[in-house]
MARGU-853041 format. One record per residue (C-alpha): residue number from 1; chain; x, y negated, z. Coordinates in steps of 0.1 Angstrom, whole numbers, plus 5000, padded with zeros to 4 digits. Each point is the difference from the previous one (the first is absolute). Layout:
{resi->NUM | chain->A | px->X | py->Y | pz->Z}
...
END
This chain:
{resi->1 | chain->A | px->5000 | py->5003 | pz->5001}
{resi->2 | chain->A | px->5015 | py->4969 | pz->4989}
{resi->3 | chain->A | px->5000 | py->4960 | pz->5021}
{resi->4 | chain->A | px->5008 | py->4962 | pz->4991}
{resi->5 | chain->A | px->5007 | py->4980 | pz->5031}
{resi->6 | chain->A | px->5004 | py->4963 | pz->4991}
{resi->7 | chain->A | px->5015 | py->4974 | pz->5022}
{resi->8 | chain->A | px->5004 | py->4963 | pz->4980}
{resi->9 | chain->A | px->5003 | py->4975 | pz->5020}
{resi->10 | chain->A | px->4994 | py->4965 | pz->4981}
{resi->11 | chain->A | px->5004 | py->4961 | pz->5013}
{resi->12 | chain->A | px->4972 | py->4985 | pz->4984}
{resi->13 | chain->A | px->5003 | py->4958 | pz->5003}
{resi->14 | chain->A | px->4971 | py->4976 | pz->4997}
{resi->15 | chain->A | px->4997 | py->4958 | pz->5003}
{resi->16 | chain->A | px->4974 | py->4979 | pz->5004}
{resi->17 | chain->A | px->4989 | py->4983 | pz->4965}
{resi->18 | chain->A | px->5027 | py->4969 | pz->4997}
{resi->19 | chain->A | px->5014 | py->5015 | pz->5026}
{resi->20 | chain->A | px->4982 | py->4978 | pz->5026}
{resi->21 | chain->A | px->5005 | py->5001 | pz->5035}
{resi->22 | chain->A | px->4966 | py->5014 | pz->5005}
{resi->23 | chain->A | px->5009 | py->5028 | pz->5028}
{resi->24 | chain->A | px->5004 | py->4985 | pz->5034}
{resi->25 | chain->A | px->5009 | py->5028 | pz->5031}
{resi->26 | chain->A | px->4962 | py->5000 | pz->5013}
{resi->27 | chain->A | px->4992 | py->5019 | pz->4956}
{resi->28 | chain->A | px->5033 | py->5018 | pz->5000}
{resi->29 | chain->A | px->4987 | py->5032 | pz->5030}
{resi->30 | chain->A | px->4967 | py->5001 | pz->4983}
{resi->31 | chain->A | px->5009 | py->4995 | pz->4965}
{resi->32 | chain->A | px->5028 | py->5035 | pz->5007}
{resi->33 | chain->A | px->4977 | py->5016 | pz->5023}
{resi->34 | chain->A | px->4971 | py->4994 | pz->4968}
{resi->35 | chain->A | px->5028 | py->5015 | pz->4977}
{resi->36 | chain->A | px->5003 | py->5033 | pz->5013}
{resi->37 | chain->A | px->4967 | py->5007 | pz->5002}
{resi->38 | chain->A | px->4998 | py->4993 | pz->4962}
{resi->39 | chain->A | px->5030 | py->5028 | pz->4999}
{resi->40 | chain->A | px->4987 | py->5022 | pz->5024}
{resi->41 | chain->A | px->4963 | py->5000 | pz->4980}
{resi->42 | chain->A | px->5023 | py->5011 | pz->4968}
{resi->43 | chain->A | px->5020 | py->5026 | pz->5016}
{resi->44 | chain->A | px->5030 | py->4981 | pz->5002}
{resi->45 | chain->A | px->5026 | py->4998 | pz->5028}
{resi->46 | chain->A | px->5007 | py->4957 | pz->5008}
{resi->47 | chain->A | px->5032 | py->5011 | pz->5014}
{resi->48 | chain->A | px->5013 | py->4964 | pz->5015}
{resi->49 | chain->A | px->4984 | py->4967 | pz->4993}
{resi->50 | chain->A | px->5010 | py->4961 | pz->5004}
{resi->51 | chain->A | px->4989 | py->4963 | pz->4986}
{resi->52 | chain->A | px->5012 | py->4962 | pz->5006}
{resi->53 | chain->A | px->4982 | py->4973 | pz->4986}
{resi->54 | chain->A | px->5002 | py->5001 | pz->4959}
{resi->55 | chain->A | px->5012 | py->5042 | pz->4997}
{resi->56 | chain->A | px->4989 | py->5033 | pz->5011}
{resi->57 | chain->A | px->5024 | py->5029 | pz->5005}
{resi->58 | chain->A | px->4987 | py->5040 | pz->5001}
{resi->59 | chain->A | px->5019 | py->5030 | pz->4996}
{resi->60 | chain->A | px->4974 | py->5033 | pz->4995}
{resi->61 | chain->A | px->5001 | py->5034 | pz->4985}
{resi->62 | chain->A | px->4972 | py->5002 | pz->4976}
{resi->63 | chain->A | px->4981 | py->5036 | pz->4999}
{resi->64 | chain->A | px->5007 | py->5019 | pz->4963}
{resi->65 | chain->A | px->4967 | py->4994 | pz->4988}
{resi->66 | chain->A | px->5004 | py->4959 | pz->5005}
{resi->67 | chain->A | px->5012 | py->4972 | pz->4978}
{resi->68 | chain->A | px->5019 | py->4976 | pz->5009}
{resi->69 | chain->A | px->4987 | py->4974 | pz->4972}
{resi->70 | chain->A | px->4962 | py->5014 | pz->5017}
{resi->71 | chain->A | px->5010 | py->5000 | pz->5036}
{resi->72 | chain->A | px->5018 | py->4962 | pz->4999}
{resi->73 | chain->A | px->4965 | py->4986 | pz->4980}
{resi->74 | chain->A | px->4979 | py->5010 | pz->5037}
{resi->75 | chain->A | px->5024 | py->4993 | pz->5023}
{resi->76 | chain->A | px->5003 | py->4968 | pz->4981}
{resi->77 | chain->A | px->4962 | py->4989 | pz->4989}
{resi->78 | chain->A | px->4989 | py->5011 | pz->5035}
{resi->79 | chain->A | px->5024 | py->4980 | pz->5016}
{resi->80 | chain->A | px->4996 | py->4972 | pz->4978}
{resi->81 | chain->A | px->4963 | py->5002 | pz->5005}
{resi->82 | chain->A | px->5004 | py->5002 | pz->5046}
{resi->83 | chain->A | px->5027 | py->4967 | pz->5006}
{resi->84 | chain->A | px->4974 | py->4982 | pz->4975}
{resi->85 | chain->A | px->4967 | py->5012 | pz->5014}
{resi->86 | chain->A | px->5014 | py->5004 | pz->5041}
{resi->87 | chain->A | px->5026 | py->4971 | pz->5002}
{resi->88 | chain->A | px->4995 | py->4975 | pz->4973}
{resi->89 | chain->A | px->4966 | py->4990 | pz->5003}
{resi->90 | chain->A | px->4998 | py->5002 | pz->5036}
END
């Protein structure tokens, strides 16, 4: 019986539009927790996450059936929506 094992770590970096420093210390923890939930829902593992005012770093292992581009499209769309709705409209 054959088995395969995949363990590829990927470092993702993405920034706010125009590198505008929108990510404040009160936004970052909720943003990173929310991002972790997106990864878990996609059967991926977020190993490390950090952010500064204008960009986010994520280190993750992806499920073999998950495409990098699809996951990042989901992460960027949902986190952008979170920041706009929860923090910028208030």
